[in-house]
C-alpha positions in Angstrom: -15.0 13.7 -7.4 -15.6 13.2 -3.7 -12.8 12.2 -1.4 -12.6 8.6 -0.3 -14.5 7.7 2.8 -12.0 5.7 4.6 -11.9 4.5 8.2 -10.2 7.2 10.3 -8.6 4.6 12.5 -6.3 3.7 9.6 -4.7 7.0 9.7 -4.5 7.3 13.6 -1.1 9.1 13.4 -2.3 11.8 10.9 -4.7 14.6 10.9 -7.3 12.9 8.5 -8.9 16.3 7.6 -5.5 17.6 6.2 -4.6 14.7 4.2 -4.0 15.8 0.6 -5.5 12.8 -1.3 -3.5 13.6 -4.5 -0.1 14.5 -3.1 -0.1 11.5 -0.7 -1.9 9.1 -2.8 0.8 6.4 -2.6 0.9 6.6 1.1 -2.8 6.4 1.4 -3.1 3.4 -0.8 -0.3 1.5 0.9 -1.9 2.3 4.3 -5.3 0.9 3.2 -3.8 -2.2 1.6 -1.9 -3.0 4.8 -4.6 -2.0 7.4 -7.9 -1.3 5.7 -11.2 -3.3 5.5 -13.0 -4.4 2.5 -15.0 -1.2 2.5 -11.7 0.7 2.4 -10.4 -1.3 -0.4 -13.6 -0.5 -2.5 -13.2 3.1 -1.7 -9.5 3.4 -3.0 -10.6 1.4 -6.1 -13.3 4.0 -6.7 -11.2 7.0 -6.0 -7.9 6.0 -7.4 -8.6 3.2 -9.8 -6.7 0.0 -10.5 -3.7 1.4 -12.3 -2.8 3.8 -9.5 -3.2 1.1 -6.8 -1.1 -1.3 -8.8 1.8 1.3 -9.4 1.7 2.3 -5.6 2.0 -1.2 -4.5 4.7 -2.1 -7.0 6.8 1.0 -5.9 6.1 0.6 -2.2 9.2 0.3 0.0 7.5 -2.0 2.4 4.7 -4.4 2.2 3.8 -7.3 4.4 4.2 -10.8 2.9 0.3 -11.2 3.0 -0.3 -7.8 1.2 2.6 -8.4 -1.4 1.1 -11.7 -2.3 -2.5 -10.5 -2.4 -1.6 -7.5 -4.8 0.6 -9.8 -6.9 -2.1 -12.4 -7.5 -5.0 -9.8 -7.8 -3.2 -7.8 -10.5 -1.3 -10.8 -11.9 2.2 -9.1 -11.5 5.1 -11.4 -10.7 6.6 -10.8 -7.3 9.9 -10.0 -8.7 8.5 -6.7 -10.2 7.7 -5.3 -6.6 10.3 -2.9 -5.2 9.9 -4.3 -1.8 10.4 -7.9 -3.0 13.7 -6.9 -4.5 15.1 -4.8 -1.8 17.0 -6.4 0.9 16.3 -4.2 3.8 17.6 -6.6 6.4 20.5 -8.5 4.9 21.5 -11.7 6.8 24.6 -10.9 8.9 27.1 -13.3 10.2 27.5 -14.0 13.8 30.0 -11.8 15.5 32.4 -13.9 17.7 
């Protein structure tokens, strides 16, 4: 299977030619979901398949609200099943007087 042909700009902070597409699949998928184009979306669907994409999104530590709602609706998965939806990374703090 040929590697995905993704826009290199998405991986601006990484040496694109050294990406291990299997080992770093979850990171690649999340990066494409957050910053990729429709062509990039089609490429990860072709390369990883829907189940792998859904699992990576469900287990992602961080997703923007827009991406979270897109993936939730696309795969018909309730928001409450997403790790990033349930984790409260920035708890509301009380004012310090």
